[in-house]
DRENMI-132159 format. One record per residue (C-alpha): residue in three letters; x, y, z. Coordinates in nm, 3 decimals. Example, Ala and Ser with C-alpha at 12.3 -4.5 7.8 and 13.67 -1.06 7.14 Angstrom:
REM residues 2
+--------+---------+---------+---------+
| residu |       x |       y |       z |
+--------+---------+---------+---------+
|    ALA |   1.230 |  -0.450 |   0.780 |
|    SER |   1.367 |  -0.106 |   0.714 |
+--------+---------+---------+---------+
***
This chain:
REM residues 398
+--------+---------+---------+---------+
| residu |       x |       y |       z |
+--------+---------+---------+---------+
|    MET | -13.994 |  -2.878 |   4.217 |
|    SER | -14.032 |  -3.250 |   4.141 |
|    THR | -13.871 |  -3.512 |   3.924 |
|    HIS | -13.970 |  -3.830 |   3.745 |
|    PRO | -14.013 |  -4.119 |   3.996 |
|    ARG | -13.741 |  -4.325 |   3.830 |
|    HIS | -13.494 |  -4.037 |   3.849 |
|    ARG | -13.601 |  -3.975 |   4.208 |
|    SER | -13.523 |  -4.337 |   4.299 |
|    THR | -13.182 |  -4.315 |   4.132 |
|    LEU | -13.110 |  -3.988 |   4.313 |
|    THR | -13.218 |  -4.138 |   4.646 |
|    VAL | -12.977 |  -4.430 |   4.609 |
|    LEU | -12.693 |  -4.202 |   4.496 |
|    LEU | -12.739 |  -3.951 |   4.778 |
|    ALA | -12.757 |  -4.234 |   5.031 |
|    GLY | -12.436 |  -4.377 |   4.885 |
|    LEU | -12.258 |  -4.042 |   4.908 |
|    ALA | -12.369 |  -4.005 |   5.268 |
|    THR | -12.218 |  -4.347 |   5.353 |
|    LEU | -11.858 |  -4.225 |   5.320 |
|    GLY | -11.864 |  -4.075 |   5.668 |
|    PRO | -11.999 |  -4.384 |   5.849 |
|    PHE | -11.782 |  -4.619 |   5.644 |
|    SER | -11.475 |  -4.417 |   5.739 |
|    ILE | -11.575 |  -4.440 |   6.105 |
|    ASP | -11.690 |  -4.800 |   6.136 |
|    THR | -11.510 |  -5.013 |   5.878 |
|    TYR | -11.172 |  -5.011 |   6.050 |
|    MET | -11.299 |  -5.064 |   6.406 |
|    PRO | -11.249 |  -5.445 |   6.397 |
|    SER | -10.885 |  -5.374 |   6.308 |
|    PHE | -10.816 |  -5.161 |   6.617 |
|    PRO | -10.618 |  -5.431 |   6.802 |
|    ALA | -10.411 |  -5.516 |   6.493 |
|    ILE | -10.336 |  -5.151 |   6.411 |
|    GLN | -10.238 |  -5.088 |   6.772 |
|    ALA | -10.003 |  -5.388 |   6.770 |
|    SER |  -9.845 |  -5.320 |   6.430 |
|    MET |  -9.781 |  -4.951 |   6.506 |
|    HIS |  -9.695 |  -5.000 |   6.876 |
|    ALA |  -9.959 |  -4.743 |   6.964 |
|    SER | -10.137 |  -4.679 |   7.291 |
|    PRO | -10.517 |  -4.716 |   7.315 |
|    LEU | -10.548 |  -4.337 |   7.349 |
|    GLU | -10.339 |  -4.278 |   7.033 |
|    LEU | -10.553 |  -4.525 |   6.845 |
|    GLN | -10.870 |  -4.352 |   6.966 |
|    GLN | -10.733 |  -4.026 |   6.828 |
|    THR | -10.745 |  -4.168 |   6.475 |
|    LEU | -11.121 |  -4.146 |   6.522 |
|    SER | -11.151 |  -3.822 |   6.718 |
|    VAL | -10.911 |  -3.628 |   6.487 |
|    TYR | -11.102 |  -3.759 |   6.185 |
|    LEU | -11.428 |  -3.635 |   6.338 |
|    LEU | -11.277 |  -3.299 |   6.429 |
|    CYS | -11.157 |  -3.236 |   6.072 |
|    PHE | -11.484 |  -3.377 |   5.938 |
|    ALA | -11.671 |  -3.118 |   6.146 |
|    ILE | -11.448 |  -2.824 |   6.053 |
|    MET | -11.476 |  -2.890 |   5.680 |
|    MET | -11.852 |  -2.922 |   5.713 |
|    LEU | -11.854 |  -2.546 |   5.762 |
|    PHE | -11.734 |  -2.508 |   5.404 |
|    HIS | -11.893 |  -2.792 |   5.203 |
|    GLY | -12.235 |  -2.630 |   5.202 |
|    SER | -12.122 |  -2.273 |   5.144 |
|    LEU | -11.887 |  -2.385 |   4.865 |
|    SER | -12.181 |  -2.561 |   4.699 |
|    ASP | -12.389 |  -2.243 |   4.735 |
|    SER | -12.115 |  -2.057 |   4.543 |
|    PHE | -11.983 |  -2.309 |   4.291 |
|    GLY | -12.269 |  -2.558 |   4.255 |
|    ARG | -12.350 |  -2.893 |   4.413 |
|    ARG | -12.179 |  -3.120 |   4.157 |
|    PRO | -11.824 |  -2.973 |   4.161 |
|    VAL | -11.800 |  -2.983 |   4.540 |
|    ILE | -11.902 |  -3.348 |   4.555 |
|    LEU | -11.676 |  -3.458 |   4.268 |
|    VAL | -11.365 |  -3.284 |   4.406 |
|    SER | -11.428 |  -3.416 |   4.756 |
|    LEU | -11.455 |  -3.771 |   4.623 |
|    LEU | -11.118 |  -3.738 |   4.449 |
|    ALA | -10.962 |  -3.619 |   4.776 |
|    PHE | -11.125 |  -3.903 |   4.970 |
|    ILE | -10.982 |  -4.165 |   4.731 |
|    PHE | -10.629 |  -4.024 |   4.760 |
|    THR | -10.631 |  -4.000 |   5.141 |
|    SER | -10.780 |  -4.348 |   5.182 |
|    ILE | -10.500 |  -4.502 |   4.976 |
|    SER | -10.245 |  -4.302 |   5.175 |
|    CYS | -10.386 |  -4.438 |   5.504 |
|    ALA | -10.321 |  -4.792 |   5.382 |
|    PHE |  -9.949 |  -4.712 |   5.345 |
|    ALA |  -9.909 |  -4.538 |   5.684 |
|    GLN |  -9.613 |  -4.676 |   5.881 |
|    ASP |  -9.673 |  -4.520 |   6.224 |
|    ILE |  -9.964 |  -4.402 |   6.434 |
|    HIS |  -9.883 |  -4.030 |   6.406 |
|    THR |  -9.885 |  -4.047 |   6.026 |
|    LEU | -10.212 |  -4.238 |   6.037 |
|    ILE | -10.368 |  -3.977 |   6.266 |
|    ILE | -10.268 |  -3.697 |   6.023 |
|    LEU | -10.398 |  -3.888 |   5.721 |
|    ARG | -10.723 |  -3.968 |   5.900 |
|    GLY | -10.764 |  -3.597 |   5.962 |
|    LEU | -10.715 |  -3.527 |   5.591 |
|    GLN | -10.962 |  -3.803 |   5.510 |
|    GLY | -11.214 |  -3.638 |   5.741 |
|    LEU | -11.183 |  -3.311 |   5.548 |
|    SER | -11.322 |  -3.479 |   5.235 |
|    ALA | -11.572 |  -3.733 |   5.368 |
|    GLY | -11.863 |  -3.508 |   5.466 |
|    ALA | -11.949 |  -3.338 |   5.137 |
|    GLY | -12.196 |  -3.603 |   5.024 |
|    MET | -12.394 |  -3.584 |   5.347 |
|    ILE | -12.403 |  -3.202 |   5.366 |
|    VAL | -12.453 |  -3.118 |   4.999 |
|    GLY | -12.697 |  -3.408 |   4.964 |
|    ARG | -12.935 |  -3.247 |   5.216 |
|    ALA | -12.920 |  -2.922 |   5.019 |
|    ILE | -12.995 |  -3.110 |   4.694 |
|    ILE | -13.305 |  -3.267 |   4.848 |
|    ARG | -13.429 |  -2.929 |   4.965 |
|    ASP | -13.348 |  -2.775 |   4.624 |
|    LEU | -13.577 |  -3.025 |   4.454 |
|    TYR | -13.860 |  -3.090 |   4.700 |
|    THR | -14.076 |  -2.919 |   4.960 |
|    GLY | -14.300 |  -3.019 |   5.250 |
|    ALA | -14.402 |  -3.381 |   5.294 |
|    GLU | -14.225 |  -3.485 |   4.972 |
|    ALA | -13.896 |  -3.353 |   5.106 |
|    GLN | -13.951 |  -3.537 |   5.436 |
|    ARG | -14.024 |  -3.862 |   5.252 |
|    LEU | -13.705 |  -3.841 |   5.046 |
|    MET | -13.502 |  -3.735 |   5.350 |
|    SER | -13.643 |  -4.037 |   5.536 |
|    LYS | -13.558 |  -4.272 |   5.249 |
|    VAL | -13.201 |  -4.143 |   5.234 |
|    THR | -13.174 |  -4.177 |   5.613 |
|    MET | -13.307 |  -4.533 |   5.596 |
|    MET | -13.064 |  -4.638 |   5.322 |
|    PHE | -12.779 |  -4.441 |   5.477 |
|    ALA | -12.843 |  -4.626 |   5.803 |
|    VAL | -12.747 |  -4.956 |   5.643 |
|    SER | -12.384 |  -4.849 |   5.610 |
|    PRO | -12.290 |  -4.850 |   5.981 |
|    ALA | -12.430 |  -5.203 |   6.007 |
|    VAL | -12.252 |  -5.330 |   5.696 |
|    ALA | -11.925 |  -5.141 |   5.742 |
|    PRO | -11.782 |  -5.329 |   6.045 |
|    ILE | -11.891 |  -5.662 |   5.896 |
|    ILE | -11.702 |  -5.588 |   5.576 |
|    GLY | -11.413 |  -5.449 |   5.778 |
|    GLY | -11.396 |  -5.765 |   5.989 |
|    TRP | -11.394 |  -5.989 |   5.682 |
|    LEU | -11.130 |  -5.782 |   5.504 |
|    HIS | -10.913 |  -5.769 |   5.815 |
|    MET | -10.924 |  -6.145 |   5.872 |
|    MET | -10.852 |  -6.223 |   5.505 |
|    PHE | -10.609 |  -5.950 |   5.397 |
|    GLY | -10.506 |  -5.742 |   5.699 |
|    TRP | -10.601 |  -5.395 |   5.819 |
|    GLN | -10.455 |  -5.214 |   5.516 |
|    SER | -10.720 |  -5.372 |   5.294 |
|    VAL | -10.989 |  -5.181 |   5.484 |
|    PHE | -10.853 |  -4.848 |   5.358 |
|    PHE | -10.816 |  -4.982 |   5.004 |
|    PHE | -11.184 |  -5.077 |   5.027 |
|    MET | -11.271 |  -4.719 |   5.128 |
|    ALA | -11.080 |  -4.592 |   4.825 |
|    GLY | -11.268 |  -4.834 |   4.601 |
|    LEU | -11.600 |  -4.716 |   4.740 |
|    GLY | -11.500 |  -4.356 |   4.675 |
|    LEU | -11.402 |  -4.441 |   4.317 |
|    LEU | -11.734 |  -4.614 |   4.252 |
|    LEU | -11.928 |  -4.315 |   4.382 |
|    LEU | -11.711 |  -4.077 |   4.177 |
|    VAL | -11.793 |  -4.260 |   3.852 |
|    ILE | -12.166 |  -4.278 |   3.930 |
|    SER | -12.184 |  -3.916 |   4.044 |
|    TYR | -12.002 |  -3.796 |   3.732 |
|    HIS | -12.266 |  -3.960 |   3.512 |
|    TYR | -12.585 |  -3.924 |   3.714 |
|    LEU | -12.565 |  -3.651 |   3.979 |
|    PRO | -12.768 |  -3.347 |   3.869 |
|    GLU | -12.678 |  -2.986 |   3.933 |
|    THR | -12.970 |  -2.853 |   4.136 |
|    HIS | -12.829 |  -2.509 |   4.220 |
|    PRO | -12.828 |  -2.298 |   3.900 |
|    ALA | -12.569 |  -2.029 |   3.840 |
|    VAL | -12.823 |  -1.748 |   3.876 |
|    ALA | -12.896 |  -1.857 |   4.235 |
|    ARG | -12.532 |  -1.881 |   4.345 |
|    HIS | -12.350 |  -1.645 |   4.578 |
|    THR | -11.999 |  -1.513 |   4.528 |
|    PHE | -11.758 |  -1.698 |   4.753 |
|    SER | -11.606 |  -1.424 |   4.966 |
|    PHE | -11.473 |  -1.443 |   5.318 |
|    ARG | -11.654 |  -1.143 |   5.464 |
|    PRO | -12.006 |  -1.231 |   5.338 |
|    LEU | -11.941 |  -1.592 |   5.436 |
|    VAL | -11.859 |  -1.492 |   5.793 |
|    THR | -12.167 |  -1.268 |   5.798 |
|    ASN | -12.391 |  -1.551 |   5.677 |
|    TYR | -12.245 |  -1.798 |   5.926 |
|    HIS | -12.298 |  -1.548 |   6.206 |
|    GLN | -12.658 |  -1.501 |   6.093 |
|    VAL | -12.723 |  -1.875 |   6.104 |
|    ALA | -12.519 |  -1.951 |   6.416 |
|    SER | -12.680 |  -1.669 |   6.615 |
|    HIS | -13.037 |  -1.762 |   6.525 |
|    PRO | -13.193 |  -1.909 |   6.842 |
|    HIS | -13.427 |  -2.141 |   6.651 |
|    PHE | -13.140 |  -2.289 |   6.450 |
|    LEU | -12.918 |  -2.338 |   6.754 |
|    LEU | -13.193 |  -2.520 |   6.942 |
|    LEU | -13.288 |  -2.742 |   6.646 |
|    ALA | -12.927 |  -2.828 |   6.557 |
|    SER | -12.848 |  -2.901 |   6.922 |
|    THR | -13.152 |  -3.127 |   6.951 |
|    VAL | -13.047 |  -3.343 |   6.655 |
|    ALA | -12.685 |  -3.352 |   6.774 |
|    LEU | -12.770 |  -3.449 |   7.132 |
|    HIS | -13.012 |  -3.721 |   7.024 |
|    PHE | -12.748 |  -3.868 |   6.796 |
|    ALA | -12.477 |  -3.839 |   7.062 |
|    GLY | -12.669 |  -4.082 |   7.283 |
|    PHE | -12.661 |  -4.331 |   6.997 |
|    PHE | -12.310 |  -4.251 |   6.873 |
|    LEU | -12.170 |  -4.312 |   7.221 |
|    TYR | -12.215 |  -4.683 |   7.154 |
|    ILE | -12.070 |  -4.656 |   6.803 |
|    ALA | -11.759 |  -4.480 |   6.933 |
|    SER | -11.730 |  -4.739 |   7.214 |
|    ALA | -11.793 |  -5.035 |   6.984 |
|    SER | -11.445 |  -5.189 |   7.010 |
|    VAL | -11.476 |  -5.208 |   7.391 |
|    PHE | -11.850 |  -5.279 |   7.406 |
|    VAL | -11.839 |  -5.562 |   7.151 |
|    LEU | -11.506 |  -5.724 |   7.235 |
|    GLN | -11.490 |  -5.678 |   7.614 |
|    THR | -11.844 |  -5.619 |   7.744 |
|    LEU | -12.033 |  -5.860 |   7.517 |
|    HIS | -11.727 |  -6.089 |   7.467 |
|    LEU | -11.781 |  -6.119 |   7.092 |
|    LYS | -11.505 |  -6.156 |   6.829 |
|    GLU | -11.358 |  -5.924 |   6.566 |
|    ASP | -11.590 |  -6.060 |   6.297 |
|    GLN | -11.901 |  -6.029 |   6.519 |
|    PHE | -11.942 |  -5.651 |   6.530 |
|    ALA | -12.266 |  -5.711 |   6.344 |
|    GLY | -12.409 |  -5.821 |   6.677 |
|    LEU | -12.419 |  -5.455 |   6.777 |
|    PHE | -12.447 |  -5.274 |   6.446 |
|    ILE | -12.720 |  -5.471 |   6.266 |
|    PRO | -12.981 |  -5.446 |   6.546 |
|    ALA | -12.890 |  -5.083 |   6.620 |
|    ILE | -12.910 |  -4.973 |   6.258 |
|    ALA | -13.226 |  -5.180 |   6.205 |
|    GLY | -13.384 |  -4.952 |   6.462 |
|    VAL | -13.265 |  -4.645 |   6.270 |
|    MET | -13.414 |  -4.785 |   5.948 |
|    ILE | -13.747 |  -4.861 |   6.114 |
|    GLY | -13.770 |  -4.510 |   6.256 |
|    ALA | -13.682 |  -4.352 |   5.920 |
|    PHE | -13.938 |  -4.572 |   5.744 |
|    ILE | -14.211 |  -4.465 |   5.986 |
|    SER | -14.110 |  -4.100 |   5.943 |
|    GLY | -14.155 |  -4.130 |   5.567 |
|    ARG | -14.492 |  -4.301 |   5.605 |
|    VAL | -14.637 |  -4.040 |   5.840 |
|    ALA | -14.508 |  -3.742 |   5.638 |
|    GLY | -14.805 |  -3.533 |   5.531 |
|    HIS | -15.038 |  -3.713 |   5.772 |
|    ILE | -14.920 |  -3.576 |   6.106 |
|    THR | -14.726 |  -3.258 |   6.177 |
|    PRO | -14.349 |  -3.257 |   6.236 |
|    HIS | -14.406 |  -3.154 |   6.598 |
|    LYS | -14.636 |  -3.451 |   6.663 |
|    THR | -14.386 |  -3.682 |   6.494 |
|    VAL | -14.115 |  -3.562 |   6.732 |
|    LYS | -14.355 |  -3.601 |   7.027 |
|    TYR | -14.413 |  -3.967 |   6.942 |
|    ALA | -14.040 |  -4.016 |   6.889 |
|    TYR | -13.971 |  -3.907 |   7.246 |
|    VAL | -14.192 |  -4.187 |   7.375 |
|    LEU | -13.959 |  -4.437 |   7.207 |
|    LEU | -13.643 |  -4.252 |   7.312 |
|    LEU | -13.734 |  -4.221 |   7.680 |
|    CYS | -13.850 |  -4.584 |   7.699 |
|    ALA | -13.527 |  -4.700 |   7.536 |
|    ALA | -13.296 |  -4.502 |   7.763 |
|    THR | -13.488 |  -4.605 |   8.077 |
|    ILE | -13.488 |  -4.975 |   7.983 |
|    ASN | -13.117 |  -4.951 |   7.902 |
|    ILE | -13.030 |  -4.820 |   8.248 |
|    GLY | -13.255 |  -5.070 |   8.423 |
|    TYR | -13.117 |  -5.367 |   8.233 |
|    ASN | -12.752 |  -5.277 |   8.296 |
|    VAL | -12.814 |  -5.211 |   8.666 |
|    PHE | -12.984 |  -5.543 |   8.735 |
|    PHE | -12.830 |  -5.780 |   8.479 |
|    ILE | -12.490 |  -5.873 |   8.337 |
|    PRO | -12.490 |  -5.749 |   7.974 |
|    THR | -12.523 |  -6.026 |   7.719 |
|    TRP | -12.615 |  -6.038 |   7.355 |
|    PRO | -12.884 |  -5.971 |   7.232 |
|    TRP | -13.052 |  -5.819 |   7.538 |
|    ALA | -12.790 |  -5.548 |   7.589 |
|    VAL | -12.837 |  -5.431 |   7.229 |
|    LEU | -13.219 |  -5.417 |   7.212 |
|    PRO | -13.254 |  -5.083 |   7.400 |
|    ILE | -13.003 |  -4.931 |   7.156 |
|    THR | -13.223 |  -5.056 |   6.871 |
|    LEU | -13.530 |  -4.888 |   7.021 |
|    TYR | -13.334 |  -4.567 |   7.078 |
|    GLY | -13.219 |  -4.568 |   6.714 |
|    ALA | -13.583 |  -4.596 |   6.601 |
|    GLY | -13.689 |  -4.296 |   6.807 |
|    MET | -13.388 |  -4.093 |   6.700 |
|    SER | -13.443 |  -4.145 |   6.327 |
|    LEU | -13.818 |  -4.090 |   6.359 |
|    ALA | -13.750 |  -3.739 |   6.488 |
|    MET | -13.444 |  -3.649 |   6.279 |
|    PRO | -13.596 |  -3.575 |   5.933 |
|    SER | -13.864 |  -3.346 |   6.077 |
|    ILE | -13.617 |  -3.150 |   6.291 |
|    THR | -13.362 |  -3.127 |   6.007 |
|    LEU | -13.616 |  -2.985 |   5.763 |
|    LEU | -13.734 |  -2.731 |   6.022 |
|    ALA | -13.372 |  -2.612 |   6.048 |
|    LEU | -13.314 |  -2.597 |   5.671 |
|    ASP | -13.633 |  -2.398 |   5.617 |
|    LEU | -13.509 |  -2.118 |   5.842 |
|    PHE | -13.269 |  -1.997 |   5.569 |
|    PRO | -13.405 |  -2.097 |   5.224 |
|    GLN | -13.143 |  -1.885 |   5.043 |
|    HIS | -12.853 |  -2.054 |   5.223 |
|    ARG | -12.955 |  -2.418 |   5.255 |
|    GLY | -12.606 |  -2.548 |   5.185 |
|    LEU | -12.455 |  -2.324 |   5.451 |
|    THR | -12.733 |  -2.413 |   5.698 |
|    SER | -12.678 |  -2.782 |   5.634 |
|    SER | -12.306 |  -2.728 |   5.694 |
|    MET | -12.369 |  -2.557 |   6.025 |
|    GLN | -12.604 |  -2.831 |   6.141 |
|    GLY | -12.352 |  -3.098 |   6.042 |
|    PHE | -12.074 |  -2.904 |   6.214 |
|    VAL | -12.265 |  -2.890 |   6.543 |
|    GLN | -12.342 |  -3.263 |   6.529 |
|    THR | -11.995 |  -3.375 |   6.428 |
|    MET | -11.816 |  -3.154 |   6.682 |
|    LEU | -12.025 |  -3.317 |   6.951 |
|    ASN | -11.946 |  -3.658 |   6.801 |
|    ALA | -11.575 |  -3.574 |   6.814 |
|    MET | -11.608 |  -3.488 |   7.182 |
|    VAL | -11.799 |  -3.813 |   7.242 |
|    ALA | -11.530 |  -4.016 |   7.063 |
|    GLY | -11.231 |  -3.838 |   7.212 |
|    VAL | -11.347 |  -3.767 |   7.569 |
|    VAL | -11.680 |  -3.922 |   7.670 |
|    SER | -11.633 |  -4.269 |   7.520 |
|    PRO | -11.288 |  -4.330 |   7.680 |
|    LEU | -11.434 |  -4.224 |   8.016 |
|    LEU | -11.752 |  -4.433 |   8.000 |
|    SER | -11.686 |  -4.732 |   7.771 |
|    ALA | -11.535 |  -4.954 |   8.043 |
|    SER | -11.871 |  -4.972 |   8.224 |
|    PRO | -12.201 |  -5.061 |   8.053 |
|    ILE | -12.387 |  -4.879 |   8.331 |
|    TYR | -12.191 |  -4.560 |   8.261 |
|    LEU | -12.271 |  -4.593 |   7.889 |
|    ALA | -12.642 |  -4.629 |   7.965 |
|    ILE | -12.636 |  -4.323 |   8.192 |
|    GLY | -12.449 |  -4.130 |   7.924 |
|    MET | -12.721 |  -4.214 |   7.670 |
|    MET | -12.990 |  -4.088 |   7.908 |
|    ILE | -12.803 |  -3.764 |   7.982 |
|    PHE | -12.764 |  -3.682 |   7.612 |
|    LEU | -13.132 |  -3.761 |   7.553 |
|    LEU | -13.252 |  -3.539 |   7.837 |
|    LEU | -13.033 |  -3.254 |   7.715 |
|    GLY | -13.183 |  -3.295 |   7.367 |
|    ARG | -13.532 |  -3.298 |   7.511 |
|    GLY | -13.447 |  -2.977 |   7.691 |
|    THR | -13.334 |  -2.797 |   7.374 |
|    TRP | -13.642 |  -2.918 |   7.185 |
|    GLY | -13.864 |  -2.793 |   7.466 |
|    LEU | -13.695 |  -2.454 |   7.451 |
|    TYR | -13.742 |  -2.441 |   7.073 |
|    CYS | -14.113 |  -2.518 |   7.105 |
|    SER | -14.146 |  -2.253 |   7.377 |
|    VAL | -13.961 |  -1.985 |   7.180 |
|    ASN | -14.138 |  -2.078 |   6.854 |
|    ASN | -14.479 |  -2.041 |   7.015 |
|    LYS | -14.392 |  -1.686 |   7.112 |
|    HIS | -14.332 |  -1.576 |   6.756 |
+--------+---------+---------+---------+
***
């Protein structure tokens, strides 16, 4: 199925915008960490839990966004989730203590992932093959801008209006996307193709997806690759302020180069779609990933980290990661063509649960040392390479 090029461009921008809610909710308030900690008399660990609890709830709800869209349609799920996101964002701005903020961040996480999960299903509803990879790459490239822009905007808002303004900004972004989605988001999952939402069949379908060895290996590969990158995102407040000795309004020093790498990789993925196979694309991506992780360790062992040199290996890693991601994602979605929303949910759940562990456990353990962060990136990459190797081995047998 295809659409007019103008409508396709509009849809690309809209889906990328919907996917930004997750990254904006993660990154925008990071420059405000010290101020939130001081105003709420919170410990660093409590403050970190505002991120890890958000990610945990984000991951849990991902299990339902896709399956709900398979049952009730893509549009209703996105519109309702945007309403919930607006309400919880405003509530976060009025939080008076850290425990209330942690609870509200969890509720915010329940609503923030629908655009990302349902958006993937919409792309696969409309397009196949190389065309689907191109659109997925374009959305990835545009979506990648948000983590670079979010902390910059957050830093500006914090310095001008205080940390509460960051959550009001999130609510405003949600409102804008709600209005645009109401007018322009198509319904790509017709009623005749929908499944009745019932607990027992849902559990059966999830078990079918979660127990499929190909899916588990593909989802783990994407999640582990991203974990090596997300480790630096989750550690940004320490890495930027303490390791690189930058200021609250200079988070762009990490995020812009890192996300530029993601955009470059996604752009290349879109350009090579239809010209080389997904497996070859991933093979070339590993060249970039292994070079990046090796350079990162070597630099941090022999040199004191300074900007921009400490950030360049992260940029190269982001390029390799996003070069591989669209191909691997589409391979996973194509395993269950009748349950793309549910499959997208499961893939997002695996990735976000790992992100929550990175934010809540791995980052606090490693962020104080740039060498430990570099080693952590390499470990996640090698684990991802291992799962991809197993997938290729198993796939060749069938």
